[in-house]
N, C-alpha and C positions, 0 to 999 in steps of 0.2 A: 468525911460522913458521920453521921450518928453511930452509936455503937452496933444498934440493932437496925435490921431491916424492916422498915415499918410496915404494918397492916394496913391496907387501905380499904375502908369501909364504903359501901354503896349509899351515896348519899346525894339524891336528886335535889335539884332546885325546885323542880316542878312540883306544885301542890297536887296533892292526892295520888301521887305516884302510885302504879300497882306494882313497881318491881323491875320496871325496864326502863332503859334511857338509851338516846344514841347522840353523840356527837362527832364533831369532826377531827381529824389528826391536826389540821391547821389549827384549829380554836385551841386545841388541848398545848400545843406548841407555844402559840402565843401567851396564853397565861400560866405556863409552866410554874412560874415564880409565885404565882398567887395561890397554887392549890393545897399548900402546906406540905407539899414533897415533890420534889421534881421527878417526873416520870421517867427521866433519862436514867434515875437511878433504881438500882434493882429495889422491888418492892413486892409484898406478898398480897394478893387480892382476896377478899372474903366474898367474891360474888364471882360468876362466870363471865366470860368477854369474848368477843367476836371483833378482830380487826380485819378491816378489808382496805388493801391499799390500791388507790386508783391512778397514783402517778409517782415518779420518783424512783430511786433506789436507797436502800438503806440495809438496817439489820435489825432484829428484835432479839430480846433475850426471853428464854422459856427454860426455867429450870437448870440456869447456870450455863445454857447453851447458845450462842448467837447464830440464829437463822438468818441468812439473806432474803432480802425482801425486795419486791419491784412491782410494777402495775400488775394488777389482778392477782396478786398474793392475798391468800387469807390464812390468818392464825386465830386459832379457838384456843383460850385458856380456861382452865378450870378453876373452881374455888380452890384456894390453897397454893396454887402454883406460884412460882417466884417469875416476875416479868419485868422488862424494862425497853423503853423506845429509844431510838437513836433518830433524833429529828435532823432534817436537812432542808434546804430552803425550798427545793423542789416538791417535798413530801406531800402527798395528800391522800385522803381516805376517810372511812367511817369507823366509828367503835360503838357497837353495840354492847352494853352492859345489862347484864339482869341477875337477880338474886336466885339463891337455890329454892326459895320458895315459889319464885314466879316459874322456874323451870319444872319444879314438880306439879304445879297447877296445870302446866303445859303437857304434861307426860301422855295424858290421857288422850290428847289430839296427835301425838305423834308416834309412830312405830318405834319399837325397842330398839331396832336396829339403828336408829337416829342418835340415839342418845349413846348407845355403846361406839359408835364410829366417831363423833365429834367430841366427846367429853370423856375420853378413857385414855388418859395419857401412857399407860401400860402399854395400849395395844396400837395406838396410831401415831404417827408423827403430828404434831401441833400444826403443820403448814398444808395448805391445798394451794396447787398453782392452778386457779380456775381459767378455762379456754377463754379466748379472745371472742368467740360468738355466743359465750353464755350471757344471759338475761340477768345473772344474779344483782349486778350493779344497779339495774334498772329498779327491782324492788327494795334493795337496801336505800337508794335514792328516794323513792317513794316514801319509805317509812320515815326517813328523815324530813320531808316535807311534812306529812302527817303531824309528826311529833312537834315540829317547829310550827305548827299553824295555831295560833294562840286565838283565833277566832273560831276555831271549830273544836268545840267541847262535847259535844253529843255523840255518844257511843264510841268513845276513843279507846276504851280498852279492849272493846271487841275488834276494832281496826288494828290495833296493835297485835292483839292475838292472832288474827288471820294473816297478818303479814309476816310475823314471826314464824308460823306454822309454815309458809310458802318458803321463806328464805331457808328454814333448817331443811325442808324435803329437797329443795334444790342443790343445798349443801352435801346431804348425806347422799345423793344420787352422784355427784361427784367424787365424794370418797368412797363411794362403793366401786367405782372403776379402778381406783388406785387401790383397794383391798379386796380385790375379788376372791381371793383364796380365803376369805373369813365369811362365810355364810352363817346364818344363824343355825345353829346344829346343838345336838346334845354336849358335843365336847366344848362348844364354845360357851354354852350355859354352865359347864361344870367348872371351866376355867374362872369365868365370871365369880361363881360362888366362891371359889378358891381365894379369889382376889379379894373379896368381901370379908371372907374369914381372916385373913391376913391384915387387914386393916383394923380389925377388932384384937386380934390375938398376937400382933407380930412381937409386943414386949414380953410375951407369955412364952413364945416358942419360936425359935429358927431352924426348927426341925421339920422337914418336909413330909415325915411319917406321921406326925402330929395333925397336919391338915388333910392327909389322905384319909387317915382313921375318922376324922369329923365328917368328911364327905362320903365315908362307907365305901371307898375304892382301895386299891393296892398302892403303894408308892410307885411301883412301876407304871400303872396306869395314869396315875398323876403325871409323872415324868414325861409320857407320850404325848399327854394333852398339852403339855407347857411346850415340848418342843414343836408340835405341829401348830400350835396357836402363836407362840412369840419366839420360836427358834431358839430357845435355851431351856435349861433343866428347871425344875421346880425349885431346887436348891439355889440356883444362879438368879431366879426371878426374886425370891426371897431376898437374897443379899442385895440385889438392887433397890428393890423396895425400901429396905431398912437404911441402906447408905443415903438414899434421897431423903427419907424422911429425917435421919441425923444431920445431914447438911443444912434443912431448912429450919431444924431446931438450933443448931449451933448459930446460926446467922439470927435468928428471930426471939432469943431470949436471953437472959443474962445468966443461965445455968452454968455452971462450971462443967468442965468434960467429964469430971467425976461423978457429979449429980446427973448429967444426961445418960452417962453409962447405967446407971441404976433405974432411971425411966425408960430405957431401951430394953431392958432386961439382962443387963450383964452383971453377974454377981461380982466380979471385980472389975476396977475402973482401967487396969491395965490391959485387961483382956480386950475390952472396947477399943483402947487407943490401937491395939496390935490390929484388930480388926478392920478398923477404919483405916489403918496406913496401908495394909494388905490391899483393900479395895480402891485407894484413891490415890495412894504414893505420899500422903501427907498426914501428919499428926492432926488431931481436931483441932488444937491451937494453930498449927501452921495453916491450916485450911481456912480458918477463920481470919487470920490476918492477911494471907492472899484475897480473900473476898473482898474484905474492906479495901483494900488497896485498888482492886480493879473495879468496885463498881463504888 
């Protein structure tokens, strides 16, 4: 495999595409050697993606974890996440891809909960097992039919938008049943603000007190919120976030671990190596070599 796991850009072949596309898993498997990158090898996406399996059994990689998939399994992948397919002869389903710009355009039509539940990797599992009696597949299939209809060009963007909203709403309802403990609340809002601050300042500070101060709350209160929201302390959440960021950077750039250490806010490279090994069991170089062998 190449030294780095590639970044896959949104590249629709449909003229005047508004930032959303749908294709079948079977079609992707058939042309995997023509895509410029084998989708069975780990890659990082620069768009959002929903994969819905309608037949067969296999597994799907999301951020270094292989998840089993079967009929009615749905996987949602956010921009920046690492993923890979594992194709089998009987595997079938649909892949909906949409850009960050398209998602932002749709936000006004979607309740905030839906965005939080479907595209928040730190809060929720990427997997939904859709009930057999659900009609989610009906709407995804309809989306595919509309998108593939070359004879119908009138008002297609509005049609896609309407179907996208329906699919999201149905998936959010299913996700809500699996995450009943996380309702929209002041605590959840604070946690999401903490997460947003961390995304901006993680290279500046790994100290939970730093984020508590920016949120105008005590460290103890931030810790309580994290424990109630994601069942770990604020410091543990910071460490998990930083380690995942480090893993992604290690396999997606030619930065040496010393340069990476500085970019992540470590003053001494040896401290980064110790920190990484403490949380993963590997040195950064060992991890990179292991991932390249596996994927």
